[in-house]
MDAnalysis code that builds the backbone (N, CA, C; Angstrom):
import MDAnalysis as mda
import numpy as np

u = mda.Universe.empty(732, n_residues=244, atom_resindex=np.repeat(np.arange(244), 3), trajectory=True)
u.add_TopologyAttr("name", ["N", "CA", "C"] * 244)
u.add_TopologyAttr("resid", np.arange(1, 245))
u.add_TopologyAttr("resname", ["UNK", "UNK", "UNK", "UNK", "UNK", "UNK", "UNK", "UNK", "UNK", "UNK", "UNK", "UNK", "UNK", "UNK", "UNK", "UNK", "UNK", "UNK", "UNK", "UNK", "UNK", "UNK", "UNK", "UNK", "UNK", "UNK", "UNK", "UNK", "UNK", "UNK", "UNK", "UNK", "UNK", "UNK", "UNK", "UNK", "UNK", "UNK", "UNK", "UNK", "UNK", "UNK", "UNK", "UNK", "UNK", "UNK", "UNK", "UNK", "UNK", "UNK", "UNK", "UNK", "UNK", "UNK", "UNK", "UNK", "UNK", "UNK", "UNK", "UNK", "UNK", "UNK", "UNK", "UNK", "UNK", "UNK", "UNK", "UNK", "UNK", "UNK", "UNK", "UNK", "UNK", "UNK", "UNK", "UNK", "UNK", "UNK", "UNK", "UNK", "UNK", "UNK", "UNK", "UNK", "UNK", "UNK", "UNK", "UNK", "UNK", "UNK", "UNK", "UNK", "UNK", "UNK", "UNK", "UNK", "UNK", "UNK", "UNK", "UNK", "UNK", "UNK", "UNK", "UNK", "UNK", "UNK", "UNK", "UNK", "UNK", "UNK", "UNK", "UNK", "UNK", "UNK", "UNK", "UNK", "UNK", "UNK", "UNK", "UNK", "UNK", "UNK", "UNK", "UNK", "UNK", "UNK", "UNK", "UNK", "UNK", "UNK", "UNK", "UNK", "UNK", "UNK", "UNK", "UNK", "UNK", "UNK", "UNK", "UNK", "UNK", "UNK", "UNK", "UNK", "UNK", "UNK", "UNK", "UNK", "UNK", "UNK", "UNK", "UNK", "UNK", "UNK", "UNK", "UNK", "UNK", "UNK", "UNK", "UNK", "UNK", "UNK", "UNK", "UNK", "UNK", "UNK", "UNK", "UNK", "UNK", "UNK", "UNK", "UNK", "UNK", "UNK", "UNK", "UNK", "UNK", "UNK", "UNK", "UNK", "UNK", "UNK", "UNK", "UNK", "UNK", "UNK", "UNK", "UNK", "UNK", "UNK", "UNK", "UNK", "UNK", "UNK", "UNK", "UNK", "UNK", "UNK", "UNK", "UNK", "UNK", "UNK", "UNK", "UNK", "UNK", "UNK", "UNK", "UNK", "UNK", "UNK", "UNK", "UNK", "UNK", "UNK", "UNK", "UNK", "UNK", "UNK", "UNK", "UNK", "UNK", "UNK", "UNK", "UNK", "UNK", "UNK", "UNK", "UNK", "UNK", "UNK", "UNK", "UNK", "UNK", "UNK", "UNK", "UNK", "UNK", "UNK", "UNK", "UNK", "UNK", "UNK", "UNK", "UNK"])
u.atoms.positions = np.array([
    [46.499, 64.545, 49.293],
    [45.996, 65.899, 49.509],
    [44.842, 66.187, 48.552],
    [43.778, 66.788, 49.096],
    [42.623, 67.146, 48.297],
    [42.527, 68.661, 48.194],
    [42.144, 69.131, 47.003],
    [42.061, 70.564, 46.748],
    [40.636, 70.905, 46.339],
    [40.076, 71.908, 47.000],
    [38.722, 72.356, 46.717],
    [38.757, 73.857, 46.401],
    [37.864, 74.285, 45.533],
    [37.787, 75.713, 45.220],
    [36.339, 76.096, 44.978],
    [36.072, 77.386, 45.156],
    [34.718, 77.896, 44.925],
    [34.796, 79.347, 44.482],
    [33.843, 79.726, 43.648],
    [33.737, 81.098, 43.155],
    [32.261, 81.429, 43.035],
    [31.851, 82.557, 43.631],
    [30.436, 82.930, 43.580],
    [30.286, 84.439, 43.498],
    [29.427, 84.878, 42.601],
    [29.155, 86.305, 42.494],
    [28.375, 86.766, 43.716],
    [28.670, 87.966, 44.185],
    [27.986, 88.503, 45.349],
    [26.541, 88.859, 45.056],
    [25.710, 88.760, 46.056],
    [24.284, 89.032, 45.899],
    [24.031, 90.470, 45.446],
    [24.919, 91.384, 45.819],
    [24.728, 92.789, 45.442],
    [25.389, 93.137, 44.108],
    [26.018, 92.169, 43.465],
    [26.617, 92.397, 42.150],
    [25.699, 91.805, 41.086],
    [25.545, 92.516, 40.001],
    [24.572, 92.084, 38.997],
    [25.199, 91.676, 37.663],
    [26.252, 92.348, 37.233],
    [26.772, 92.112, 35.886],
    [27.920, 91.101, 35.837],
    [28.893, 91.261, 36.706],
    [30.087, 90.430, 36.627],
    [30.550, 90.033, 38.020],
    [31.156, 88.849, 38.097],
    [31.893, 88.465, 39.296],
    [33.308, 89.003, 39.137],
    [33.747, 89.825, 40.080],
    [35.058, 90.462, 39.978],
    [36.158, 89.674, 40.689],
    [35.795, 88.541, 41.290],
    [36.776, 87.647, 41.894],
    [37.145, 86.553, 40.887],
    [38.251, 85.874, 41.164],
    [38.680, 84.784, 40.301],
    [39.517, 83.802, 41.118],
    [39.491, 82.537, 40.707],
    [40.237, 81.476, 41.392],
    [41.166, 80.794, 40.406],
    [42.386, 80.513, 40.857],
    [43.300, 79.692, 40.068],
    [43.888, 78.587, 40.948],
    [43.919, 77.368, 40.412],
    [44.608, 76.232, 41.051],
    [45.347, 75.480, 39.952],
    [46.639, 75.252, 40.144],
    [47.410, 74.525, 39.138],
    [48.633, 73.863, 39.733],
    [49.125, 72.874, 39.024],
    [50.337, 72.168, 39.430],
    [51.544, 72.737, 38.707],
    [52.677, 72.746, 39.395],
    [53.969, 73.022, 38.777],
    [54.794, 71.761, 38.925],
    [54.855, 70.981, 37.855],
    [55.521, 69.693, 37.953],
    [54.741, 68.765, 38.870],
    [55.369, 67.666, 39.302],
    [54.658, 66.677, 40.124],
    [54.555, 67.053, 41.598],
    [55.335, 68.009, 42.057],
    [55.427, 68.262, 43.499],
    [54.775, 69.547, 43.973],
    [54.743, 70.575, 43.157],
    [54.316, 71.892, 43.636],
    [52.887, 72.221, 43.198],
    [52.164, 72.848, 44.112],
    [50.808, 73.313, 43.851],
    [50.791, 74.834, 43.986],
    [50.222, 75.505, 43.006],
    [50.106, 76.958, 43.029],
    [48.620, 77.306, 43.044],
    [48.211, 78.095, 44.029],
    [46.810, 78.493, 44.166],
    [46.739, 80.000, 44.346],
    [45.651, 80.589, 43.889],
    [45.486, 82.033, 44.054],
    [44.020, 82.412, 44.002],
    [43.688, 83.464, 44.746],
    [42.367, 84.094, 44.630],
    [42.588, 85.580, 44.394],
    [41.825, 86.135, 43.496],
    [41.936, 87.537, 43.126],
    [40.603, 88.253, 43.344],
    [40.669, 89.523, 43.697],
    [39.475, 90.326, 43.929],
    [39.666, 91.671, 43.241],
    [38.965, 91.875, 42.130],
    [39.062, 93.128, 41.403],
    [38.390, 94.267, 42.148],
    [38.924, 95.453, 41.993],
    [38.394, 96.640, 42.671],
    [37.075, 97.061, 42.022],
    [36.015, 97.093, 42.824],
    [34.693, 97.421, 42.303],
    [34.647, 98.813, 41.692],
    [35.395, 99.740, 42.257],
    [35.353, 101.130, 41.795],
    [36.283, 101.375, 40.604],
    [37.041, 100.358, 40.203],
    [37.940, 100.512, 39.066],
    [37.190, 100.239, 37.765],
    [37.927, 100.167, 36.671],
    [37.328, 99.953, 35.357],
    [37.455, 98.489, 34.938],
    [36.314, 97.842, 34.689],
    [36.311, 96.450, 34.206],
    [37.219, 95.557, 35.048],
    [37.061, 95.632, 36.383],
    [38.012, 94.926, 37.239],
    [37.852, 93.413, 37.190],
    [36.725, 92.921, 36.672],
    [36.601, 91.484, 36.455],
    [37.646, 91.010, 35.439],
    [38.030, 91.906, 34.537],
    [38.997, 91.543, 33.498],
    [40.372, 91.276, 34.090],
    [40.866, 92.172, 34.951],
    [42.232, 92.010, 35.446],
    [42.332, 90.841, 36.428],
    [41.299, 90.594, 37.227],
    [41.367, 89.442, 38.131],
    [41.421, 88.136, 37.335],
    [40.644, 88.083, 36.251],
    [40.688, 86.905, 35.378],
    [42.019, 86.830, 34.644],
    [42.509, 87.971, 34.183],
    [43.789, 88.014, 33.477],
    [44.919, 87.480, 34.358],
    [44.956, 87.893, 35.611],
    [45.991, 87.400, 36.521],
    [45.909, 85.888, 36.656],
    [44.699, 85.356, 36.762],
    [44.539, 83.905, 36.845],
    [45.051, 83.194, 35.606],
    [44.765, 83.738, 34.430],
    [45.221, 83.120, 33.179],
    [46.748, 83.192, 33.051],
    [47.327, 84.311, 33.491],
    [48.788, 84.425, 33.445],
    [49.433, 83.428, 34.410],
    [48.865, 83.272, 35.591],
    [49.403, 82.292, 36.543],
    [49.327, 80.879, 35.972],
    [48.265, 80.575, 35.242],
    [48.176, 79.259, 34.593],
    [49.314, 79.084, 33.596],
    [49.593, 80.106, 32.812],
    [50.695, 80.066, 31.843],
    [52.033, 79.858, 32.555],
    [52.252, 80.600, 33.639],
    [53.508, 80.505, 34.378],
    [53.676, 79.101, 34.964],
    [52.603, 78.563, 35.528],
    [52.677, 77.222, 36.118],
    [53.029, 76.176, 35.065],
    [52.424, 76.287, 33.893],
    [52.722, 75.335, 32.820],
    [54.165, 75.465, 32.354],
    [54.622, 76.694, 32.171],
    [55.992, 76.912, 31.712],
    [57.003, 76.396, 32.723],
    [56.780, 76.667, 33.990],
    [57.709, 76.195, 35.013],
    [57.668, 74.676, 35.132],
    [56.499, 74.091, 34.927],
    [56.391, 72.638, 34.930],
    [57.206, 72.010, 33.813],
    [57.132, 72.608, 32.611],
    [57.928, 72.103, 31.487],
    [59.420, 72.286, 31.749],
    [59.793, 73.407, 32.334],
    [61.208, 73.650, 32.646],
    [61.755, 72.588, 33.592],
    [60.960, 72.209, 34.579],
    [61.420, 71.219, 35.542],
    [61.528, 69.830, 34.924],
    [60.782, 69.598, 33.848],
    [60.883, 68.306, 33.150],
    [62.228, 68.156, 32.451],
    [62.728, 69.261, 31.893],
    [63.895, 69.189, 31.020],
    [65.165, 69.787, 31.625],
    [65.052, 70.372, 32.805],
    [66.238, 70.933, 33.446],
    [66.469, 70.262, 34.779],
    [67.740, 70.062, 35.124],
    [68.056, 69.495, 36.423],
    [67.626, 70.477, 37.501],
    [66.936, 69.956, 38.499],
    [66.387, 70.839, 39.526],
    [67.485, 71.375, 40.432],
    [67.361, 72.624, 40.798],
    [68.263, 73.229, 41.767],
    [67.454, 73.542, 43.021],
    [68.022, 73.254, 44.167],
    [67.308, 73.445, 45.432],
    [67.025, 74.922, 45.657],
    [65.770, 75.242, 45.941],
    [65.372, 76.623, 46.189],
    [64.241, 76.612, 47.216],
    [64.277, 77.533, 48.153],
    [63.240, 77.540, 49.177],
    [61.932, 78.070, 48.592],
    [60.833, 77.855, 49.352],
    [59.522, 78.202, 48.805],
    [59.387, 79.712, 48.589],
    [60.013, 80.495, 49.446],
    [59.937, 81.945, 49.271],
    [60.636, 82.366, 47.982],
    [61.795, 81.794, 47.733],
    [62.518, 82.113, 46.508],
    [61.752, 81.668, 45.272],
    [61.105, 80.497, 45.370],
    [60.349, 79.998, 44.225],
    [59.123, 80.871, 43.972],
    [58.424, 81.238, 45.055],
    [57.264, 82.098, 44.885],
    [57.679, 83.448, 44.308],
    [58.825, 83.946, 44.739],
    [59.314, 85.215, 44.203],
    [59.487, 85.130, 42.692],
    [60.001, 84.007, 42.199],
    [60.185, 83.848, 40.756],
    [58.846, 83.807, 40.031],
    [57.829, 83.206, 40.668],
    [56.487, 83.156, 40.075],
    [55.899, 84.565, 39.981],
    [55.990, 85.314, 41.069],
    [55.401, 86.654, 41.094],
    [56.176, 87.603, 40.167],
    [57.502, 87.396, 40.071],
    [58.295, 88.202, 39.133],
    [57.822, 87.972, 37.697],
    [57.555, 86.717, 37.351],
    [57.038, 86.405, 36.014],
    [55.665, 87.030, 35.804],
    [54.845, 87.027, 36.854],
    [53.524, 87.641, 36.770],
    [53.640, 89.137, 36.495],
    [54.531, 89.822, 37.210],
    [54.732, 91.255, 36.983],
    [55.183, 91.511, 35.546],
    [56.119, 90.709, 35.067],
    [56.629, 90.890, 33.717],
    [55.515, 90.717, 32.682],
    [54.716, 89.645, 32.835],
    [53.645, 89.387, 31.880],
    [52.567, 90.467, 31.944],
    [52.251, 90.941, 33.138],
    [51.253, 91.998, 33.266],
    [51.716, 93.290, 32.590],
    [52.994, 93.593, 32.728],
    [53.519, 94.789, 32.080],
    [53.485, 94.662, 30.563],
    [53.730, 93.460, 30.057],
    [53.647, 93.231, 28.606],
    [52.224, 93.483, 28.113],
    [51.241, 92.892, 28.811],
    [49.845, 93.075, 28.414],
    [49.430, 94.537, 28.571],
    [49.876, 95.153, 29.640],
    [49.563, 96.568, 29.870],
    [50.018, 97.417, 28.688],
    [51.223, 97.179, 28.212],
    [51.757, 97.955, 27.096],
    [51.074, 97.596, 25.777],
    [50.810, 96.320, 25.573],
    [50.183, 95.901, 24.324],
    [48.765, 96.456, 24.181],
    [48.020, 96.451, 25.277],
    [46.632, 96.898, 25.240],
    [46.473, 98.348, 25.682],
    [47.593, 98.977, 26.039],
    [47.586, 100.362, 26.515],
    [46.599, 100.544, 27.675],
    [46.718, 99.666, 28.645],
    [45.818, 99.703, 29.796],
    [46.240, 100.793, 30.773],
    [45.258, 101.423, 31.373],
    [45.509, 102.412, 32.414],
    [45.611, 101.710, 33.764],
    [46.186, 102.411, 34.737],
    [46.337, 101.805, 36.062],
    [44.985, 101.403, 36.635],
    [43.952, 102.187, 36.335],
    [42.620, 101.916, 36.865],
    [42.020, 100.627, 36.309],
    [42.649, 100.075, 35.275],
    [42.193, 98.816, 34.696],
    [43.017, 97.626, 35.204],
    [43.908, 97.855, 36.146],
    [44.817, 96.805, 36.614],
    [44.751, 96.625, 38.124],
    [43.593, 96.963, 38.699],
    [43.487, 96.943, 40.151],
    [42.811, 95.657, 40.634],
    [43.620, 94.749, 41.122],
    [43.110, 93.533, 41.742],
    [43.996, 93.167, 42.922],
    [43.369, 92.630, 43.951],
    [44.150, 92.048, 45.042],
    [44.630, 90.674, 44.601],
    [45.553, 90.113, 45.370],
    [46.064, 88.777, 45.058],
    [46.478, 88.083, 46.349],
    [45.904, 86.918, 46.590],
    [46.410, 86.015, 47.625],
    [46.914, 84.784, 46.896],
    [48.208, 84.558, 46.970],
    [48.833, 83.480, 46.207],
    [49.565, 82.536, 47.155],
    [49.366, 81.245, 46.952],
    [49.955, 80.228, 47.822],
    [50.723, 79.206, 46.990],
    [51.912, 78.883, 47.456],
    [52.727, 77.831, 46.858],
    [52.961, 76.764, 47.912],
    [52.697, 75.502, 47.553],
    [52.959, 74.395, 48.469],
    [53.763, 73.327, 47.748],
    [54.843, 72.884, 48.406],
    [55.720, 71.858, 47.852],
    [55.455, 70.541, 48.575],
    [54.871, 69.589, 47.865],
    [54.542, 68.300, 48.470],
    [55.783, 67.535, 48.915],
    [56.906, 67.744, 48.224],
    [58.103, 66.940, 48.488],
    [58.692, 67.205, 49.861],
    [58.584, 68.426, 50.346],
    [59.140, 68.737, 51.671],
    [58.097, 69.319, 52.621],
    [56.827, 69.333, 52.173],
    [55.709, 69.793, 53.012],
    [55.857, 71.249, 53.462],
    [56.507, 72.046, 52.655],
    [56.670, 73.457, 52.989],
    [55.793, 74.311, 52.069],
    [55.269, 75.386, 52.637],
    [54.406, 76.254, 51.858],
    [54.562, 77.702, 52.254],
    [54.014, 78.579, 51.429],
    [54.063, 80.014, 51.692],
    [52.845, 80.667, 51.074],
    [52.346, 81.699, 51.748],
    [51.233, 82.499, 51.241],
    [51.669, 83.958, 51.226],
    [51.424, 84.630, 50.108],
    [51.667, 86.063, 49.982],
    [50.331, 86.743, 49.744],
    [50.056, 87.785, 50.531],
    [48.795, 88.517, 50.415],
    [49.091, 89.940, 49.952],
    [48.580, 90.292, 48.792],
    [48.674, 91.661, 48.276],
    [47.262, 92.226, 48.306],
    [46.978, 93.034, 49.314],
    [45.630, 93.522, 49.521],
    [45.033, 92.909, 50.765],
    [43.727, 92.610, 50.719],
    [43.065, 92.061, 51.895],
    [42.463, 90.702, 51.595],
    [41.969, 90.049, 52.639],
    [41.403, 88.718, 52.517],
    [41.658, 87.919, 53.776],
    [41.594, 86.604, 53.645],
    [41.752, 85.709, 54.791],
    [42.650, 84.545, 54.436],
    [43.487, 84.156, 55.400],
    [44.335, 82.970, 55.276],
    [44.146, 82.133, 56.532],
    [43.901, 80.850, 56.352],
    [43.763, 79.926, 57.484],
    [44.797, 78.809, 57.325],
    [45.704, 78.714, 58.297],
    [46.752, 77.699, 58.261],
    [46.541, 76.735, 59.421],
    [46.008, 75.565, 59.122],
    [45.838, 74.508, 60.123],
    [45.098, 75.014, 61.360],
    [44.034, 75.771, 61.115],
    [43.199, 76.252, 62.213],
    [43.544, 77.635, 62.714],
    [44.689, 78.170, 62.332],
    [45.073, 79.520, 62.752],
    [44.684, 80.498, 61.647],
    [43.744, 81.391, 61.962],
    [43.173, 82.300, 60.966],
    [43.827, 83.673, 61.060],
    [44.233, 84.194, 59.914],
    [44.769, 85.554, 59.826],
    [43.900, 86.345, 58.864],
    [43.331, 87.433, 59.368],
    [42.529, 88.321, 58.533],
    [43.372, 89.520, 58.134],
    [43.412, 89.805, 56.840],
    [44.118, 90.973, 56.333],
    [43.079, 92.012, 55.942],
    [42.949, 93.022, 56.771],
    [41.933, 94.053, 56.586],
    [42.628, 95.400, 56.433],
    [42.462, 96.021, 55.287],
    [43.123, 97.295, 55.013],
    [42.114, 98.442, 54.981],
    [41.094, 98.319, 55.862],
    [40.130, 99.387, 56.073],
    [39.464, 99.830, 54.770],
    [39.101, 98.831, 53.976],
    [38.396, 99.073, 52.713],
    [39.202, 99.897, 51.713],
    [40.532, 99.949, 51.929],
    [41.424, 100.611, 50.974],
    [42.582, 99.671, 50.658],
    [42.269, 98.524, 50.078],
    [43.306, 97.497, 49.893],
    [44.375, 97.890, 48.890],
    [45.521, 97.281, 49.060],
    [46.605, 97.418, 48.099],
    [46.226, 96.642, 46.836],
    [46.744, 97.062, 45.696],
    [46.438, 96.380, 44.438],
    [47.716, 96.190, 43.636],
    [47.758, 95.104, 42.865],
    [48.914, 94.836, 42.007],
    [49.219, 96.010, 41.096],
    [48.162, 96.595, 40.544],
    [48.351, 97.665, 39.561],
    [49.079, 98.883, 40.087],
    [49.140, 99.047, 41.413],
    [49.859, 100.166, 41.991],
    [51.374, 100.028, 41.857],
    [51.870, 98.806, 41.609],
    [53.296, 98.535, 41.782],
    [54.016, 98.029, 40.534],
    [53.322, 97.930, 39.415],
    [53.939, 97.338, 38.224],
    [55.117, 98.158, 37.707],
    [55.176, 99.435, 38.050],
    [56.270, 100.279, 37.576],
    [57.476, 100.243, 38.514],
    [57.354, 99.602, 39.674],
    [58.408, 99.646, 40.682],
    [59.491, 98.599, 40.397],
    [60.646, 98.784, 41.029],
    [61.687, 97.761, 40.988],
    [61.172, 96.522, 41.710],
    [61.106, 95.408, 40.992],
    [60.436, 94.242, 41.560],
    [61.149, 93.714, 42.791],
    [62.460, 93.569, 42.758],
    [63.184, 93.006, 43.899],
    [62.938, 93.822, 45.162],
    [62.999, 95.131, 45.045],
    [62.776, 95.997, 46.206],
    [61.340, 95.868, 46.704],
    [60.402, 95.839, 45.758],
    [58.998, 95.708, 46.144],
    [58.760, 94.389, 46.866],
    [59.282, 93.282, 46.322],
    [59.021, 91.969, 46.925],
    [59.623, 91.878, 48.320],
    [60.816, 92.379, 48.484],
    [61.458, 92.304, 49.795],
    [60.726, 93.138, 50.833],
    [59.940, 94.117, 50.392],
    [59.214, 94.963, 51.338],
    [57.885, 94.354, 51.776],
    [57.497, 93.239, 51.167],
    [56.204, 92.646, 51.487],
    [56.221, 91.992, 52.872],
    [55.296, 92.415, 53.713],
    [55.234, 91.879, 55.075],
    [54.041, 90.960, 55.287],
    [53.128, 90.897, 54.322],
    [51.964, 90.026, 54.463],
    [52.273, 88.651, 53.861],
    [53.237, 87.965, 54.471],
    [53.645, 86.630, 54.031],
    [53.583, 85.675, 55.212],
    [53.137, 84.464, 54.954],
    [53.073, 83.429, 55.971],
    [53.713, 82.163, 55.407],
    [54.699, 81.630, 56.088],
    [55.301, 80.351, 55.713],
    [54.828, 79.272, 56.680],
    [54.699, 78.046, 56.181],
    [54.295, 76.931, 57.041],
    [55.003, 75.656, 56.575],
    [55.203, 74.730, 57.500],
    [55.945, 73.501, 57.171],
    [55.134, 72.232, 57.402],
    [53.844, 72.377, 57.606],
    [52.940, 71.227, 57.690],
    [51.602, 71.629, 57.102],
    [51.052, 70.795, 56.262],
    [49.738, 71.070, 55.709],
    [48.748, 70.048, 56.243],
    [47.814, 70.539, 57.037],
    [46.700, 69.710, 57.502],
    [45.401, 70.201, 56.869],
    [45.134, 71.510, 57.019],
    [43.920, 72.112, 56.468],
    [44.215, 73.600, 56.263],
    [44.415, 73.986, 55.020],
    [44.857, 75.344, 54.701],
    [43.895, 75.970, 53.697],
    [43.527, 77.225, 53.935],
    [42.593, 77.922, 53.051],
    [43.060, 79.337, 52.771],
    [42.712, 79.827, 51.590],
    [42.846, 81.243, 51.254],
    [41.505, 81.699, 50.687],
    [41.116, 82.939, 51.000],
    [39.820, 83.429, 50.535],
    [39.850, 84.942, 50.393],
    [39.077, 85.451, 49.439],
    [38.903, 86.897, 49.311],
    [38.006, 87.393, 50.438],
    [37.882, 88.706, 50.560],
    [37.141, 89.252, 51.692],
    [35.632, 89.031, 51.594],
    [35.170, 88.440, 50.507],
    [33.764, 88.059, 50.422],
    [33.353, 87.063, 51.485],
    [34.321, 86.364, 52.071],
    [34.012, 85.386, 53.113],
    [33.452, 86.065, 54.361],
    [33.710, 87.366, 54.511],
    [33.198, 88.107, 55.663],
    [31.825, 88.720, 55.395],
    [31.315, 88.549, 54.183],
    [30.135, 89.306, 53.761],
    [28.860, 88.468, 53.656],
    [28.796, 87.329, 54.334],
    [27.575, 86.536, 54.280],
    [26.468, 87.229, 55.077],
    [25.275, 87.257, 54.494],
    [24.144, 87.920, 55.129],
    [22.863, 87.177, 54.762],
    [21.833, 87.291, 55.601],
    [20.552, 86.647, 55.259],
    [19.907, 87.320, 54.060],
    [19.571, 86.528, 53.059],
    [18.990, 87.108, 51.843],
    [17.603, 86.538, 51.528],
    [17.192, 85.506, 52.262],
    [15.835, 84.993, 52.068],
    [15.407, 84.239, 53.320],
    [14.105, 84.109, 53.484],
    [13.574, 83.427, 54.644],
    [13.661, 81.913, 54.453],
    [14.061, 81.239, 55.532],
    [14.079, 79.781, 55.537],
    [13.442, 79.309, 56.837],
    [13.010, 78.057, 56.855],
    [12.363, 77.514, 58.046],
    [13.359, 77.256, 59.173],
    [14.606, 76.994, 58.799],
    [15.628, 76.670, 59.791],
    [15.951, 77.900, 60.648],
    [15.893, 77.733, 61.958],
    [16.205, 78.835, 62.866],
    [17.567, 78.680, 63.527],
    [18.302, 77.629, 63.151],
    [19.639, 77.428, 63.721],
    [20.581, 78.530, 63.246],
    [21.573, 78.817, 64.068],
    [22.586, 79.823, 63.734],
    [23.870, 79.118, 63.319],
    [24.490, 79.597, 62.262],
    [25.729, 79.002, 61.775],
    [26.744, 80.108, 61.489],
    [27.995, 79.807, 61.718],
    [29.078, 80.732, 61.388],
    [29.609, 80.345, 60.012],
    [29.332, 81.125, 58.968],
    [29.761, 80.742, 57.613],
    [31.273, 80.569, 57.492],
    [32.043, 81.417, 58.189],
    [33.500, 81.345, 58.083],
    [34.007, 80.013, 58.616],
    [33.562, 79.648, 59.817],
    [33.983, 78.379, 60.402],
    [33.499, 77.201, 59.557],
    [32.287, 77.299, 59.041],
    [31.716, 76.231, 58.222],
    [32.552, 75.993, 56.969],
    [33.015, 77.077, 56.347],
    [33.796, 76.950, 55.113],
    [35.244, 76.555, 55.383],
    [35.801, 77.004, 56.513],
    [37.223, 76.788, 56.772],
    [37.535, 75.466, 57.465],
    [36.634, 74.969, 58.296],
    [36.997, 73.822, 59.131],
    [36.063, 72.627, 59.042],
    [34.800, 72.842, 58.678],
    [33.872, 71.718, 58.591],
    [34.270, 70.785, 57.441],
    [34.210, 69.477, 57.681],
    [34.647, 68.505, 56.672],
    [33.502, 67.664, 56.119],
    [32.291, 68.153, 56.266],
    [31.164, 67.477, 55.631],
    [31.365, 67.448, 54.118],
    [31.130, 66.301, 53.498],
    [31.299, 66.095, 52.054],
    [32.750, 66.221, 51.606],
    [33.681, 65.917, 52.521],
    [35.101, 66.036, 52.172],
    [35.479, 65.109, 51.024],
    [34.714, 64.053, 50.836],
    [35.010, 63.107, 49.764],
    [34.558, 63.612, 48.393],
    [33.829, 64.716, 48.361],
    [33.287, 65.255, 47.118],
    [34.154, 66.414, 46.633],
    [34.553, 66.377, 45.375],
    [35.406, 67.431, 44.820],
    [34.727, 68.806, 44.854],
    [33.395, 68.827, 44.923],
    [32.643, 70.078, 44.964],
    [32.252, 70.464, 46.384],
    [33.043, 70.059, 47.367],
    [32.686, 70.284, 48.761],
    [32.347, 71.741, 49.048],
    [33.186, 72.682, 48.607],
    [32.942, 74.085, 48.917],
    [31.674, 74.600, 48.233],
    [31.436, 74.178, 47.014],
    [30.212, 74.590, 46.322],
    [28.980, 74.046, 47.040],
    [29.079, 72.826, 47.542],
    [27.971, 72.246, 48.299],
    [27.741, 73.013, 49.596],
    [28.822, 73.470, 50.217],
    [28.675, 74.264, 51.440],
    [27.981, 75.592, 51.148],
    [28.315, 76.196, 50.022],
    [27.650, 77.442, 49.643],
    [26.158, 77.223, 49.415],
    [25.800, 76.097, 48.826],
    [24.384, 75.776, 48.618],
    [23.681, 75.537, 49.959],
    [24.378, 74.864, 50.886],
    [23.804, 74.637, 52.220],
    [23.559, 75.956, 52.933],
    [24.545, 76.852, 52.863],
    [24.386, 78.153, 53.511],
    [23.200, 78.918, 52.929],
    [23.014, 78.812, 51.621],
    [21.916, 79.543, 50.982],
    [20.561, 78.912, 51.256],
    [20.441, 77.614, 51.010],
    [19.126, 76.981, 51.011],
    [18.683, 76.497, 52.391],
    [19.635, 76.210, 53.265],
    [19.278, 75.742, 54.609],
    [19.267, 76.897, 55.612],
    [20.234, 77.822, 55.464],
    [20.355, 78.907, 56.439],
    [19.989, 80.285, 55.864],
    [19.708, 80.360, 54.575],
    [19.297, 81.621, 53.966],
    [20.410, 82.636, 53.807],
    [21.673, 82.185, 53.787],
    [22.823, 83.080, 53.750],
    [23.541, 83.009, 52.401],
    [23.900, 84.194, 51.881],
    [24.738, 84.284, 50.684],
    [25.733, 85.423, 50.873],
    [26.884, 85.348, 50.194],
    [27.815, 86.488, 50.270],
    [27.258, 87.663, 49.487],
    [27.261, 88.844, 50.098],
    [26.790, 90.030, 49.381],
    [27.862, 90.584, 48.458],
    [29.132, 90.238, 48.728],
    [30.252, 90.592, 47.858],
    [30.727, 89.328, 47.151],
    [31.424, 89.487, 46.041],
    [31.970, 88.326, 45.341],
    [32.880, 87.542, 46.270],
    [32.929, 86.234, 46.045],
    [33.623, 85.340, 46.971],
    [34.441, 84.323, 46.179],
    [35.709, 84.176, 46.567],
    [36.579, 83.169, 45.954],
    [37.391, 82.506, 47.063],
    [37.559, 81.198, 46.957],
    [38.243, 80.451, 48.022],
    [38.904, 79.197, 47.465],
    [40.044, 78.854, 48.068],
    [40.708, 77.578, 47.812],
    [41.012, 76.955, 49.172],
    [40.754, 75.658, 49.289],
    [41.032, 74.942, 50.532],
    [41.774, 73.642, 50.232],
    [42.865, 73.411, 50.931],
    [43.679, 72.205, 50.788],
    [43.612, 71.413, 52.074],
    [43.270, 70.114, 51.968],
    [43.179, 69.231, 53.124],
    [44.094, 68.025, 52.898],
    [44.944, 67.746, 53.864],
    [45.890, 66.631, 53.729],
    [45.142, 65.292, 53.710],
])
């Protein structure tokens, strides 16, 4: 399995990229991936999207060490992802209290994916909006420009909140799977180029396998879209793609 990721500041953003990407292993079998999109209208939202990524890295490392020294107990991917997100909520609340952060400083969307290589089962949880592509089947999560954010729910009972989540997708085969922030919908012409061909940026990023042998495949695709077709995302863009 090959894993590709990309992160690019939007053409209309000048100071900070408010999206963030995380990819990490949990032990030898599990892969944890996430893309975050900070709320532009919030306060320093680039900070919380990055913070969530750093906390997920910590959680992945800790769970990896636990699996090294503890006998594994069988748990389904939904249950395992729930434990990851529960740890994320706990760590975010700790940081919130330590830094005395306001809710307006904790507004980021989260698309998080867990895949278990040992049984080929995976799950994606979407908090907010974005795109998920599972083996060619694309699901767009559009909340009419009023997305849900993690920061809205840190005070809630976690078990009740998690069980109420309906934006979850489970899958039992990985051929070509992607998660992306809503910047993937925001490609627009930003400069003149000689090429007059028309390209669909979404399809190009989700399904085209040009340069699949290169670890920077997605970054190369972004360069192709810009320099060959004159297209760049006007909003920040983050994506992870897994190909079997």
